[in-house]
PDB file of N, CA, C and O in Angstrom:
ATOM      1  N   UNK A   1     -30.115  45.063 107.798  1.00  0.00           N
ATOM      2  CA  UNK A   1     -30.675  46.232 108.443  1.00  0.00           C
ATOM      3  C   UNK A   1     -31.197  47.200 107.390  1.00  0.00           C
ATOM      4  O   UNK A   1     -30.586  47.356 106.333  1.00  0.00           O
ATOM      5  N   UNK A   2     -32.298  47.835 107.664  1.00  0.00           N
ATOM      6  CA  UNK A   2     -32.930  48.750 106.722  1.00  0.00           C
ATOM      7  C   UNK A   2     -32.244  50.107 106.718  1.00  0.00           C
ATOM      8  O   UNK A   2     -31.767  50.580 107.750  1.00  0.00           O
ATOM      9  N   UNK A   3     -32.200  50.725 105.544  1.00  0.00           N
ATOM     10  CA  UNK A   3     -31.631  52.061 105.414  1.00  0.00           C
ATOM     11  C   UNK A   3     -32.695  53.147 105.486  1.00  0.00           C
ATOM     12  O   UNK A   3     -32.384  54.316 105.258  1.00  0.00           O
ATOM     13  N   UNK A   4     -33.945  52.797 105.798  1.00  0.00           N
ATOM     14  CA  UNK A   4     -35.045  53.763 105.851  1.00  0.00           C
ATOM     15  C   UNK A   4     -34.899  54.731 107.015  1.00  0.00           C
ATOM     16  O   UNK A   4     -34.157  54.471 107.962  1.00  0.00           O
ATOM     17  N   UNK A   5     -35.612  55.846 106.937  1.00  0.00           N
ATOM     18  CA  UNK A   5     -35.526  56.840 108.007  1.00  0.00           C
ATOM     19  C   UNK A   5     -36.116  56.313 109.319  1.00  0.00           C
ATOM     20  O   UNK A   5     -37.041  55.500 109.310  1.00  0.00           O
ATOM     21  N   UNK A   6     -35.588  56.769 110.412  1.00  0.00           N
ATOM     22  CA  UNK A   6     -36.036  56.333 111.732  1.00  0.00           C
ATOM     23  C   UNK A   6     -37.251  57.102 112.245  1.00  0.00           C
ATOM     24  O   UNK A   6     -37.947  56.629 113.144  1.00  0.00           O
ATOM     25  N   UNK A   7     -37.511  58.282 111.684  1.00  0.00           N
ATOM     26  CA  UNK A   7     -38.594  59.126 112.198  1.00  0.00           C
ATOM     27  C   UNK A   7     -39.941  58.411 112.241  1.00  0.00           C
ATOM     28  O   UNK A   7     -40.614  58.474 113.270  1.00  0.00           O
ATOM     29  N   UNK A   8     -40.374  57.727 111.163  1.00  0.00           N
ATOM     30  CA  UNK A   8     -41.669  57.028 111.240  1.00  0.00           C
ATOM     31  C   UNK A   8     -41.693  55.958 112.335  1.00  0.00           C
ATOM     32  O   UNK A   8     -42.711  55.772 113.001  1.00  0.00           O
ATOM     33  N   UNK A   9     -40.589  55.269 112.515  1.00  0.00           N
ATOM     34  CA  UNK A   9     -40.508  54.244 113.555  1.00  0.00           C
ATOM     35  C   UNK A   9     -40.591  54.868 114.947  1.00  0.00           C
ATOM     36  O   UNK A   9     -41.326  54.382 115.807  1.00  0.00           O
ATOM     37  N   UNK A  10     -39.844  55.934 115.162  1.00  0.00           N
ATOM     38  CA  UNK A  10     -39.862  56.623 116.457  1.00  0.00           C
ATOM     39  C   UNK A  10     -41.250  57.181 116.749  1.00  0.00           C
ATOM     40  O   UNK A  10     -41.747  57.059 117.868  1.00  0.00           O
ATOM     41  N   UNK A  11     -41.879  57.797 115.741  1.00  0.00           N
ATOM     42  CA  UNK A  11     -43.230  58.340 115.924  1.00  0.00           C
ATOM     43  C   UNK A  11     -44.236  57.249 116.290  1.00  0.00           C
ATOM     44  O   UNK A  11     -45.097  57.465 117.143  1.00  0.00           O
ATOM     45  N   UNK A  12     -44.135  56.086 115.656  1.00  0.00           N
ATOM     46  CA  UNK A  12     -45.076  54.998 115.968  1.00  0.00           C
ATOM     47  C   UNK A  12     -44.836  54.455 117.376  1.00  0.00           C
ATOM     48  O   UNK A  12     -45.790  54.084 118.059  1.00  0.00           O
ATOM     49  N   UNK A  13     -43.584  54.403 117.819  1.00  0.00           N
ATOM     50  CA  UNK A  13     -43.275  53.956 119.187  1.00  0.00           C
ATOM     51  C   UNK A  13     -43.827  54.958 120.200  1.00  0.00           C
ATOM     52  O   UNK A  13     -44.447  54.565 121.188  1.00  0.00           O
ATOM     53  N   UNK A  14     -43.601  56.265 119.955  1.00  0.00           N
ATOM     54  CA  UNK A  14     -44.117  57.294 120.863  1.00  0.00           C
ATOM     55  C   UNK A  14     -45.633  57.225 120.964  1.00  0.00           C
ATOM     56  O   UNK A  14     -46.196  57.354 122.052  1.00  0.00           O
ATOM     57  N   UNK A  15     -46.286  57.024 119.841  1.00  0.00           N
ATOM     58  CA  UNK A  15     -47.746  56.947 119.826  1.00  0.00           C
ATOM     59  C   UNK A  15     -48.226  55.694 120.563  1.00  0.00           C
ATOM     60  O   UNK A  15     -49.201  55.747 121.312  1.00  0.00           O
ATOM     61  N   UNK A  16     -47.540  54.572 120.348  1.00  0.00           N
ATOM     62  CA  UNK A  16     -47.930  53.313 120.987  1.00  0.00           C
ATOM     63  C   UNK A  16     -47.820  53.395 122.507  1.00  0.00           C
ATOM     64  O   UNK A  16     -48.631  52.802 123.219  1.00  0.00           O
ATOM     65  N   UNK A  17     -46.836  54.116 123.001  1.00  0.00           N
ATOM     66  CA  UNK A  17     -46.648  54.237 124.444  1.00  0.00           C
ATOM     67  C   UNK A  17     -47.332  55.467 125.047  1.00  0.00           C
ATOM     68  O   UNK A  17     -47.190  55.729 126.241  1.00  0.00           O
ATOM     69  N   UNK A  18     -48.064  56.213 124.238  1.00  0.00           N
ATOM     70  CA  UNK A  18     -48.859  57.328 124.739  1.00  0.00           C
ATOM     71  C   UNK A  18     -48.100  58.617 124.987  1.00  0.00           C
ATOM     72  O   UNK A  18     -48.577  59.479 125.725  1.00  0.00           O
ATOM     73  N   UNK A  19     -46.927  58.767 124.386  1.00  0.00           N
ATOM     74  CA  UNK A  19     -46.128  59.970 124.608  1.00  0.00           C
ATOM     75  C   UNK A  19     -46.359  61.056 123.560  1.00  0.00           C
ATOM     76  O   UNK A  19     -45.951  62.199 123.763  1.00  0.00           O
ATOM     77  N   UNK A  20     -46.997  60.726 122.464  1.00  0.00           N
ATOM     78  CA  UNK A  20     -47.161  61.692 121.377  1.00  0.00           C
ATOM     79  C   UNK A  20     -47.981  62.907 121.812  1.00  0.00           C
ATOM     80  O   UNK A  20     -47.644  64.037 121.461  1.00  0.00           O
ATOM     81  N   UNK A  21     -49.056  62.681 122.575  1.00  0.00           N
ATOM     82  CA  UNK A  21     -49.876  63.804 123.037  1.00  0.00           C
ATOM     83  C   UNK A  21     -49.077  64.753 123.925  1.00  0.00           C
ATOM     84  O   UNK A  21     -49.252  65.969 123.846  1.00  0.00           O
ATOM     85  N   UNK A  22     -48.211  64.216 124.759  1.00  0.00           N
ATOM     86  CA  UNK A  22     -47.387  65.049 125.637  1.00  0.00           C
ATOM     87  C   UNK A  22     -46.400  65.883 124.826  1.00  0.00           C
ATOM     88  O   UNK A  22     -46.192  67.061 125.118  1.00  0.00           O
ATOM     89  N   UNK A  23     -45.797  65.281 123.818  1.00  0.00           N
ATOM     90  CA  UNK A  23     -44.873  66.019 122.953  1.00  0.00           C
ATOM     91  C   UNK A  23     -45.620  67.072 122.143  1.00  0.00           C
ATOM     92  O   UNK A  23     -45.123  68.180 121.942  1.00  0.00           O
ATOM     93  N   UNK A  24     -46.815  66.720 121.680  1.00  0.00           N
ATOM     94  CA  UNK A  24     -47.645  67.680 120.945  1.00  0.00           C
ATOM     95  C   UNK A  24     -48.003  68.865 121.838  1.00  0.00           C
ATOM     96  O   UNK A  24     -47.984  70.010 121.386  1.00  0.00           O
ATOM     97  N   UNK A  25     -48.330  68.597 123.104  1.00  0.00           N
ATOM     98  CA  UNK A  25     -48.700  69.665 124.027  1.00  0.00           C
ATOM     99  C   UNK A  25     -47.537  70.645 124.215  1.00  0.00           C
ATOM    100  O   UNK A  25     -47.754  71.856 124.264  1.00  0.00           O
ATOM    101  N   UNK A  26     -46.332  70.144 124.319  1.00  0.00           N
ATOM    102  CA  UNK A  26     -45.160  71.008 124.454  1.00  0.00           C
ATOM    103  C   UNK A  26     -45.000  71.885 123.215  1.00  0.00           C
ATOM    104  O   UNK A  26     -44.745  73.083 123.330  1.00  0.00           O
ATOM    105  N   UNK A  27     -45.148  71.291 122.032  1.00  0.00           N
ATOM    106  CA  UNK A  27     -45.045  72.053 120.780  1.00  0.00           C
ATOM    107  C   UNK A  27     -46.150  73.107 120.683  1.00  0.00           C
ATOM    108  O   UNK A  27     -45.901  74.228 120.240  1.00  0.00           O
ATOM    109  N   UNK A  28     -47.368  72.750 121.096  1.00  0.00           N
ATOM    110  CA  UNK A  28     -48.499  73.676 121.035  1.00  0.00           C
ATOM    111  C   UNK A  28     -48.290  74.856 121.976  1.00  0.00           C
ATOM    112  O   UNK A  28     -48.523  76.004 121.595  1.00  0.00           O
ATOM    113  N   UNK A  29     -47.854  74.583 123.194  1.00  0.00           N
ATOM    114  CA  UNK A  29     -47.632  75.656 124.171  1.00  0.00           C
ATOM    115  C   UNK A  29     -46.543  76.603 123.690  1.00  0.00           C
ATOM    116  O   UNK A  29     -46.682  77.819 123.820  1.00  0.00           O
ATOM    117  N   UNK A  30     -45.474  76.072 123.145  1.00  0.00           N
ATOM    118  CA  UNK A  30     -44.397  76.909 122.612  1.00  0.00           C
ATOM    119  C   UNK A  30     -44.911  77.793 121.483  1.00  0.00           C
ATOM    120  O   UNK A  30     -44.625  78.990 121.450  1.00  0.00           O
ATOM    121  N   UNK A  31     -45.671  77.207 120.556  1.00  0.00           N
ATOM    122  CA  UNK A  31     -46.228  77.976 119.441  1.00  0.00           C
ATOM    123  C   UNK A  31     -47.227  79.014 119.945  1.00  0.00           C
ATOM    124  O   UNK A  31     -47.232  80.146 119.460  1.00  0.00           O
ATOM    125  N   UNK A  32     -48.070  78.650 120.905  1.00  0.00           N
ATOM    126  CA  UNK A  32     -49.055  79.566 121.483  1.00  0.00           C
ATOM    127  C   UNK A  32     -48.365  80.797 122.059  1.00  0.00           C
ATOM    128  O   UNK A  32     -48.772  81.928 121.791  1.00  0.00           O
ATOM    129  N   UNK A  33     -47.326  80.572 122.846  1.00  0.00           N
ATOM    130  CA  UNK A  33     -46.627  81.688 123.484  1.00  0.00           C
ATOM    131  C   UNK A  33     -45.970  82.602 122.456  1.00  0.00           C
ATOM    132  O   UNK A  33     -45.892  83.812 122.669  1.00  0.00           O
ATOM    133  N   UNK A  34     -45.497  82.044 121.349  1.00  0.00           N
ATOM    134  CA  UNK A  34     -44.914  82.864 120.281  1.00  0.00           C
ATOM    135  C   UNK A  34     -45.987  83.680 119.566  1.00  0.00           C
ATOM    136  O   UNK A  34     -45.760  84.841 119.224  1.00  0.00           O
ATOM    137  N   UNK A  35     -47.137  83.087 119.343  1.00  0.00           N
ATOM    138  CA  UNK A  35     -48.196  83.735 118.563  1.00  0.00           C
ATOM    139  C   UNK A  35     -48.904  84.837 119.356  1.00  0.00           C
ATOM    140  O   UNK A  35     -49.131  85.924 118.825  1.00  0.00           O
ATOM    141  N   UNK A  36     -49.255  84.572 120.618  1.00  0.00           N
ATOM    142  CA  UNK A  36     -50.085  85.523 121.367  1.00  0.00           C
ATOM    143  C   UNK A  36     -49.314  86.677 121.984  1.00  0.00           C
ATOM    144  O   UNK A  36     -49.904  87.720 122.265  1.00  0.00           O
ATOM    145  N   UNK A  37     -48.043  86.528 122.199  1.00  0.00           N
ATOM    146  CA  UNK A  37     -47.249  87.617 122.749  1.00  0.00           C
ATOM    147  C   UNK A  37     -47.189  87.632 124.268  1.00  0.00           C
ATOM    148  O   UNK A  37     -47.770  86.782 124.944  1.00  0.00           O
ATOM    149  N   UNK A  38     -46.477  88.612 124.781  1.00  0.00           N
ATOM    150  CA  UNK A  38     -46.154  88.690 126.204  1.00  0.00           C
ATOM    151  C   UNK A  38     -47.386  88.914 127.086  1.00  0.00           C
ATOM    152  O   UNK A  38     -47.534  88.249 128.111  1.00  0.00           O
ATOM    153  N   UNK A  39     -48.264  89.835 126.706  1.00  0.00           N
ATOM    154  CA  UNK A  39     -49.422  90.168 127.543  1.00  0.00           C
ATOM    155  C   UNK A  39     -50.327  88.958 127.763  1.00  0.00           C
ATOM    156  O   UNK A  39     -50.687  88.638 128.895  1.00  0.00           O
ATOM    157  N   UNK A  40     -50.680  88.304 126.692  1.00  0.00           N
ATOM    158  CA  UNK A  40     -51.566  87.144 126.802  1.00  0.00           C
ATOM    159  C   UNK A  40     -50.862  85.995 127.523  1.00  0.00           C
ATOM    160  O   UNK A  40     -51.481  85.287 128.317  1.00  0.00           O
ATOM    161  N   UNK A  41     -49.592  85.814 127.253  1.00  0.00           N
ATOM    162  CA  UNK A  41     -48.801  84.774 127.922  1.00  0.00           C
ATOM    163  C   UNK A  41     -48.790  85.015 129.436  1.00  0.00           C
ATOM    164  O   UNK A  41     -48.886  84.071 130.221  1.00  0.00           O
ATOM    165  N   UNK A  42     -48.674  86.276 129.835  1.00  0.00           N
ATOM    166  CA  UNK A  42     -48.636  86.649 131.247  1.00  0.00           C
ATOM    167  C   UNK A  42     -49.948  86.309 131.962  1.00  0.00           C
ATOM    168  O   UNK A  42     -49.937  85.934 133.135  1.00  0.00           O
ATOM    169  N   UNK A  43     -51.072  86.440 131.261  1.00  0.00           N
ATOM    170  CA  UNK A  43     -52.380  86.190 131.869  1.00  0.00           C
ATOM    171  C   UNK A  43     -52.887  84.765 131.652  1.00  0.00           C
ATOM    172  O   UNK A  43     -53.965  84.418 132.135  1.00  0.00           O
ATOM    173  N   UNK A  44     -52.137  83.946 130.942  1.00  0.00           N
ATOM    174  CA  UNK A  44     -52.503  82.546 130.755  1.00  0.00           C
ATOM    175  C   UNK A  44     -51.925  81.749 131.918  1.00  0.00           C
ATOM    176  O   UNK A  44     -50.711  81.718 132.117  1.00  0.00           O
ATOM    177  N   UNK A  45     -52.791  81.114 132.673  1.00  0.00           N
ATOM    178  CA  UNK A  45     -52.375  80.430 133.899  1.00  0.00           C
ATOM    179  C   UNK A  45     -52.174  78.938 133.741  1.00  0.00           C
ATOM    180  O   UNK A  45     -51.403  78.341 134.493  1.00  0.00           O
ATOM    181  N   UNK A  46     -52.846  78.320 132.785  1.00  0.00           N
ATOM    182  CA  UNK A  46     -52.761  76.871 132.646  1.00  0.00           C
ATOM    183  C   UNK A  46     -53.109  76.485 131.212  1.00  0.00           C
ATOM    184  O   UNK A  46     -53.877  77.176 130.542  1.00  0.00           O
ATOM    185  N   UNK A  47     -52.537  75.375 130.749  1.00  0.00           N
ATOM    186  CA  UNK A  47     -52.814  74.850 129.419  1.00  0.00           C
ATOM    187  C   UNK A  47     -53.143  73.365 129.541  1.00  0.00           C
ATOM    188  O   UNK A  47     -52.723  72.694 130.483  1.00  0.00           O
ATOM    189  N   UNK A  48     -53.894  72.872 128.578  1.00  0.00           N
ATOM    190  CA  UNK A  48     -54.159  71.440 128.515  1.00  0.00           C
ATOM    191  C   UNK A  48     -54.425  71.066 127.059  1.00  0.00           C
ATOM    192  O   UNK A  48     -55.096  71.800 126.334  1.00  0.00           O
ATOM    193  N   UNK A  49     -53.897  69.928 126.641  1.00  0.00           N
ATOM    194  CA  UNK A  49     -54.179  69.419 125.297  1.00  0.00           C
ATOM    195  C   UNK A  49     -54.545  67.951 125.413  1.00  0.00           C
ATOM    196  O   UNK A  49     -53.712  67.107 125.742  1.00  0.00           O
ATOM    197  N   UNK A  50     -55.826  67.662 125.131  1.00  0.00           N
ATOM    198  CA  UNK A  50     -56.312  66.287 125.186  1.00  0.00           C
ATOM    199  C   UNK A  50     -57.316  66.074 124.072  1.00  0.00           C
ATOM    200  O   UNK A  50     -58.214  66.888 123.856  1.00  0.00           O
ATOM    201  N   UNK A  51     -57.148  64.971 123.374  1.00  0.00           N
ATOM    202  CA  UNK A  51     -58.079  64.564 122.310  1.00  0.00           C
ATOM    203  C   UNK A  51     -58.334  65.694 121.316  1.00  0.00           C
ATOM    204  O   UNK A  51     -59.479  65.981 120.968  1.00  0.00           O
ATOM    205  N   UNK A  52     -57.264  66.325 120.868  1.00  0.00           N
ATOM    206  CA  UNK A  52     -57.287  67.387 119.867  1.00  0.00           C
ATOM    207  C   UNK A  52     -57.997  68.658 120.319  1.00  0.00           C
ATOM    208  O   UNK A  52     -58.381  69.480 119.486  1.00  0.00           O
ATOM    209  N   UNK A  53     -58.176  68.831 121.629  1.00  0.00           N
ATOM    210  CA  UNK A  53     -58.774  70.044 122.184  1.00  0.00           C
ATOM    211  C   UNK A  53     -57.721  70.748 123.036  1.00  0.00           C
ATOM    212  O   UNK A  53     -57.201  70.179 123.995  1.00  0.00           O
ATOM    213  N   UNK A  54     -57.414  71.997 122.671  1.00  0.00           N
ATOM    214  CA  UNK A  54     -56.462  72.814 123.406  1.00  0.00           C
ATOM    215  C   UNK A  54     -57.254  73.724 124.327  1.00  0.00           C
ATOM    216  O   UNK A  54     -58.020  74.568 123.859  1.00  0.00           O
ATOM    217  N   UNK A  55     -57.077  73.560 125.649  1.00  0.00           N
ATOM    218  CA  UNK A  55     -57.796  74.351 126.640  1.00  0.00           C
ATOM    219  C   UNK A  55     -56.825  75.327 127.282  1.00  0.00           C
ATOM    220  O   UNK A  55     -55.713  74.964 127.666  1.00  0.00           O
ATOM    221  N   UNK A  56     -57.270  76.583 127.392  1.00  0.00           N
ATOM    222  CA  UNK A  56     -56.436  77.660 127.927  1.00  0.00           C
ATOM    223  C   UNK A  56     -57.197  78.325 129.073  1.00  0.00           C
ATOM    224  O   UNK A  56     -58.358  78.702 128.908  1.00  0.00           O
ATOM    225  N   UNK A  57     -56.560  78.470 130.221  1.00  0.00           N
ATOM    226  CA  UNK A  57     -57.144  79.174 131.362  1.00  0.00           C
ATOM    227  C   UNK A  57     -56.521  80.559 131.434  1.00  0.00           C
ATOM    228  O   UNK A  57     -55.302  80.692 131.545  1.00  0.00           O
ATOM    229  N   UNK A  58     -57.360  81.597 131.370  1.00  0.00           N
ATOM    230  CA  UNK A  58     -56.906  82.989 131.376  1.00  0.00           C
ATOM    231  C   UNK A  58     -57.519  83.693 132.579  1.00  0.00           C
ATOM    232  O   UNK A  58     -58.699  83.511 132.879  1.00  0.00           O
ATOM    233  N   UNK A  59     -56.702  84.507 133.276  1.00  0.00           N
ATOM    234  CA  UNK A  59     -57.169  85.147 134.511  1.00  0.00           C
ATOM    235  C   UNK A  59     -57.732  86.552 134.325  1.00  0.00           C
ATOM    236  O   UNK A  59     -58.108  87.186 135.311  1.00  0.00           O
ATOM    237  N   UNK A  60     -57.801  87.049 133.117  1.00  0.00           N
ATOM    238  CA  UNK A  60     -58.328  88.380 132.834  1.00  0.00           C
ATOM    239  C   UNK A  60     -59.629  88.249 132.032  1.00  0.00           C
ATOM    240  O   UNK A  60     -59.644  87.669 130.946  1.00  0.00           O
ATOM    241  N   UNK A  61     -60.712  88.792 132.580  1.00  0.00           N
ATOM    242  CA  UNK A  61     -62.017  88.685 131.909  1.00  0.00           C
ATOM    243  C   UNK A  61     -62.013  89.338 130.529  1.00  0.00           C
ATOM    244  O   UNK A  61     -62.559  88.780 129.578  1.00  0.00           O
ATOM    245  N   UNK A  62     -61.405  90.508 130.416  1.00  0.00           N
ATOM    246  CA  UNK A  62     -61.399  91.207 129.122  1.00  0.00           C
ATOM    247  C   UNK A  62     -60.547  90.455 128.098  1.00  0.00           C
ATOM    248  O   UNK A  62     -60.915  90.375 126.926  1.00  0.00           O
ATOM    249  N   UNK A  63     -59.435  89.916 128.525  1.00  0.00           N
ATOM    250  CA  UNK A  63     -58.579  89.146 127.616  1.00  0.00           C
ATOM    251  C   UNK A  63     -59.247  87.831 127.232  1.00  0.00           C
ATOM    252  O   UNK A  63     -59.129  87.368 126.098  1.00  0.00           O
ATOM    253  N   UNK A  64     -59.941  87.241 128.184  1.00  0.00           N
ATOM    254  CA  UNK A  64     -60.683  86.013 127.913  1.00  0.00           C
ATOM    255  C   UNK A  64     -61.739  86.258 126.830  1.00  0.00           C
ATOM    256  O   UNK A  64     -61.898  85.444 125.920  1.00  0.00           O
ATOM    257  N   UNK A  65     -62.456  87.375 126.930  1.00  0.00           N
ATOM    258  CA  UNK A  65     -63.468  87.727 125.934  1.00  0.00           C
ATOM    259  C   UNK A  65     -62.831  87.933 124.560  1.00  0.00           C
ATOM    260  O   UNK A  65     -63.353  87.461 123.550  1.00  0.00           O
ATOM    261  N   UNK A  66     -61.713  88.633 124.531  1.00  0.00           N
ATOM    262  CA  UNK A  66     -60.982  88.865 123.275  1.00  0.00           C
ATOM    263  C   UNK A  66     -60.544  87.539 122.644  1.00  0.00           C
ATOM    264  O   UNK A  66     -60.657  87.354 121.432  1.00  0.00           O
ATOM    265  N   UNK A  67     -60.050  86.631 123.467  1.00  0.00           N
ATOM    266  CA  UNK A  67     -59.598  85.332 122.966  1.00  0.00           C
ATOM    267  C   UNK A  67     -60.765  84.490 122.451  1.00  0.00           C
ATOM    268  O   UNK A  67     -60.605  83.704 121.516  1.00  0.00           O
ATOM    269  N   UNK A  68     -61.936  84.656 123.063  1.00  0.00           N
ATOM    270  CA  UNK A  68     -63.117  83.929 122.590  1.00  0.00           C
ATOM    271  C   UNK A  68     -63.436  84.322 121.143  1.00  0.00           C
ATOM    272  O   UNK A  68     -63.790  83.473 120.325  1.00  0.00           O
ATOM    273  N   UNK A  69     -63.307  85.607 120.839  1.00  0.00           N
ATOM    274  CA  UNK A  69     -63.574  86.081 119.479  1.00  0.00           C
ATOM    275  C   UNK A  69     -62.500  85.627 118.491  1.00  0.00           C
ATOM    276  O   UNK A  69     -62.776  85.475 117.301  1.00  0.00           O
ATOM    277  N   UNK A  70     -61.298  85.413 118.973  1.00  0.00           N
ATOM    278  CA  UNK A  70     -60.183  85.095 118.078  1.00  0.00           C
ATOM    279  C   UNK A  70     -59.758  83.627 118.091  1.00  0.00           C
ATOM    280  O   UNK A  70     -58.735  83.285 117.496  1.00  0.00           O
ATOM    281  N   UNK A  71     -60.504  82.766 118.742  1.00  0.00           N
ATOM    282  CA  UNK A  71     -60.018  81.400 118.898  1.00  0.00           C
ATOM    283  C   UNK A  71     -59.935  80.620 117.586  1.00  0.00           C
ATOM    284  O   UNK A  71     -59.059  79.766 117.444  1.00  0.00           O
ATOM    285  N   UNK A  72     -60.816  80.888 116.627  1.00  0.00           N
ATOM    286  CA  UNK A  72     -60.701  80.201 115.331  1.00  0.00           C
ATOM    287  C   UNK A  72     -59.443  80.637 114.588  1.00  0.00           C
ATOM    288  O   UNK A  72     -58.758  79.819 113.974  1.00  0.00           O
ATOM    289  N   UNK A  73     -59.150  81.914 114.648  1.00  0.00           N
ATOM    290  CA  UNK A  73     -57.919  82.424 114.031  1.00  0.00           C
ATOM    291  C   UNK A  73     -56.690  81.850 114.729  1.00  0.00           C
ATOM    292  O   UNK A  73     -55.714  81.473 114.080  1.00  0.00           O
ATOM    293  N   UNK A  74     -56.746  81.788 116.049  1.00  0.00           N
ATOM    294  CA  UNK A  74     -55.639  81.223 116.824  1.00  0.00           C
ATOM    295  C   UNK A  74     -55.435  79.754 116.479  1.00  0.00           C
ATOM    296  O   UNK A  74     -54.298  79.308 116.322  1.00  0.00           O
ATOM    297  N   UNK A  75     -56.519  79.001 116.360  1.00  0.00           N
ATOM    298  CA  UNK A  75     -56.425  77.586 116.012  1.00  0.00           C
ATOM    299  C   UNK A  75     -55.775  77.409 114.642  1.00  0.00           C
ATOM    300  O   UNK A  75     -54.929  76.533 114.462  1.00  0.00           O
ATOM    301  N   UNK A  76     -56.167  78.238 113.683  1.00  0.00           N
ATOM    302  CA  UNK A  76     -55.585  78.172 112.347  1.00  0.00           C
ATOM    303  C   UNK A  76     -54.085  78.482 112.392  1.00  0.00           C
ATOM    304  O   UNK A  76     -53.288  77.790 111.759  1.00  0.00           O
ATOM    305  N   UNK A  77     -53.701  79.531 113.144  1.00  0.00           N
ATOM    306  CA  UNK A  77     -52.289  79.909 113.244  1.00  0.00           C
ATOM    307  C   UNK A  77     -51.460  78.841 113.947  1.00  0.00           C
ATOM    308  O   UNK A  77     -50.329  78.566 113.545  1.00  0.00           O
ATOM    309  N   UNK A  78     -52.016  78.242 114.989  1.00  0.00           N
ATOM    310  CA  UNK A  78     -51.295  77.184 115.700  1.00  0.00           C
ATOM    311  C   UNK A  78     -51.075  75.973 114.804  1.00  0.00           C
ATOM    312  O   UNK A  78     -49.966  75.444 114.729  1.00  0.00           O
ATOM    313  N   UNK A  79     -52.128  75.536 114.128  1.00  0.00           N
ATOM    314  CA  UNK A  79     -51.992  74.391 113.225  1.00  0.00           C
ATOM    315  C   UNK A  79     -50.993  74.679 112.111  1.00  0.00           C
ATOM    316  O   UNK A  79     -50.217  73.806 111.722  1.00  0.00           O
ATOM    317  N   UNK A  80     -51.016  75.896 111.605  1.00  0.00           N
ATOM    318  CA  UNK A  80     -50.095  76.291 110.552  1.00  0.00           C
ATOM    319  C   UNK A  80     -48.651  76.279 111.082  1.00  0.00           C
ATOM    320  O   UNK A  80     -47.751  75.789 110.401  1.00  0.00           O
ATOM    321  N   UNK A  81     -48.430  76.805 112.271  1.00  0.00           N
ATOM    322  CA  UNK A  81     -47.094  76.848 112.852  1.00  0.00           C
ATOM    323  C   UNK A  81     -46.576  75.442 113.153  1.00  0.00           C
ATOM    324  O   UNK A  81     -45.381  75.175 113.025  1.00  0.00           O
ATOM    325  N   UNK A  82     -47.486  74.540 113.554  1.00  0.00           N
ATOM    326  CA  UNK A  82     -47.100  73.169 113.856  1.00  0.00           C
ATOM    327  C   UNK A  82     -46.894  72.330 112.602  1.00  0.00           C
ATOM    328  O   UNK A  82     -46.284  71.263 112.658  1.00  0.00           O
ATOM    329  N   UNK A  83     -47.399  72.809 111.474  1.00  0.00           N
ATOM    330  CA  UNK A  83     -47.214  72.097 110.219  1.00  0.00           C
ATOM    331  C   UNK A  83     -48.189  70.952 109.998  1.00  0.00           C
ATOM    332  O   UNK A  83     -48.019  70.154 109.076  1.00  0.00           O
ATOM    333  N   UNK A  84     -49.197  70.875 110.832  1.00  0.00           N
ATOM    334  CA  UNK A  84     -50.224  69.833 110.673  1.00  0.00           C
ATOM    335  C   UNK A  84     -51.472  70.246 111.432  1.00  0.00           C
ATOM    336  O   UNK A  84     -51.416  71.072 112.343  1.00  0.00           O
ATOM    337  N   UNK A  85     -52.577  69.673 111.055  1.00  0.00           N
ATOM    338  CA  UNK A  85     -53.852  70.019 111.678  1.00  0.00           C
ATOM    339  C   UNK A  85     -54.063  69.116 112.887  1.00  0.00           C
ATOM    340  O   UNK A  85     -54.663  68.046 112.782  1.00  0.00           O
ATOM    341  N   UNK A  86     -53.564  69.560 114.030  1.00  0.00           N
ATOM    342  CA  UNK A  86     -53.608  68.751 115.248  1.00  0.00           C
ATOM    343  C   UNK A  86     -54.686  69.233 116.209  1.00  0.00           C
ATOM    344  O   UNK A  86     -55.235  68.440 116.974  1.00  0.00           O
ATOM    345  N   UNK A  87     -54.994  70.529 116.176  1.00  0.00           N
ATOM    346  CA  UNK A  87     -55.991  71.107 117.079  1.00  0.00           C
ATOM    347  C   UNK A  87     -57.310  71.236 116.342  1.00  0.00           C
ATOM    348  O   UNK A  87     -57.391  71.895 115.305  1.00  0.00           O
ATOM    349  N   UNK A  88     -58.353  70.597 116.885  1.00  0.00           N
ATOM    350  CA  UNK A  88     -59.686  70.677 116.272  1.00  0.00           C
ATOM    351  C   UNK A  88     -60.586  71.680 116.978  1.00  0.00           C
ATOM    352  O   UNK A  88     -61.584  72.139 116.422  1.00  0.00           O
ATOM    353  N   UNK A  89     -60.217  72.014 118.221  1.00  0.00           N
ATOM    354  CA  UNK A  89     -61.066  72.915 119.010  1.00  0.00           C
ATOM    355  C   UNK A  89     -60.202  73.603 120.067  1.00  0.00           C
ATOM    356  O   UNK A  89     -59.250  73.019 120.586  1.00  0.00           O
ATOM    357  N   UNK A  90     -60.551  74.854 120.376  1.00  0.00           N
ATOM    358  CA  UNK A  90     -59.904  75.593 121.464  1.00  0.00           C
ATOM    359  C   UNK A  90     -60.982  75.992 122.461  1.00  0.00           C
ATOM    360  O   UNK A  90     -62.018  76.541 122.086  1.00  0.00           O
ATOM    361  N   UNK A  91     -60.731  75.712 123.724  1.00  0.00           N
ATOM    362  CA  UNK A  91     -61.638  76.122 124.794  1.00  0.00           C
ATOM    363  C   UNK A  91     -60.923  77.171 125.647  1.00  0.00           C
ATOM    364  O   UNK A  91     -59.760  77.000 126.011  1.00  0.00           O
ATOM    365  N   UNK A  92     -61.623  78.242 125.955  1.00  0.00           N
ATOM    366  CA  UNK A  92     -61.080  79.317 126.788  1.00  0.00           C
ATOM    367  C   UNK A  92     -61.820  79.279 128.118  1.00  0.00           C
ATOM    368  O   UNK A  92     -63.050  79.332 128.144  1.00  0.00           O
ATOM    369  N   UNK A  93     -61.094  79.187 129.210  1.00  0.00           N
ATOM    370  CA  UNK A  93     -61.720  79.123 130.537  1.00  0.00           C
ATOM    371  C   UNK A  93     -61.109  80.155 131.446  1.00  0.00           C
ATOM    372  O   UNK A  93     -61.500  80.262 132.608  1.00  0.00           O
TER     373      UNK A  93
END
């Protein structure tokens, strides 16, 4: 039996069975809520993460406009908090 770490094996199994994106989405949503704060979290109605695109649905027009201006900064902060460059694009709807 090998004495190597199990993490690479577990990660490859999760990826092979299609669970990695779901786990990534949970990590992204948690980081998003920490970064944006209570007000933005309150007005965010839905999240989606598919093919390295994080989509956020916001119910406030003024907050949506503000997020449009800050989405590159938000993407950088999220990737930094996650410890890897997983998000390539953020869409605000």
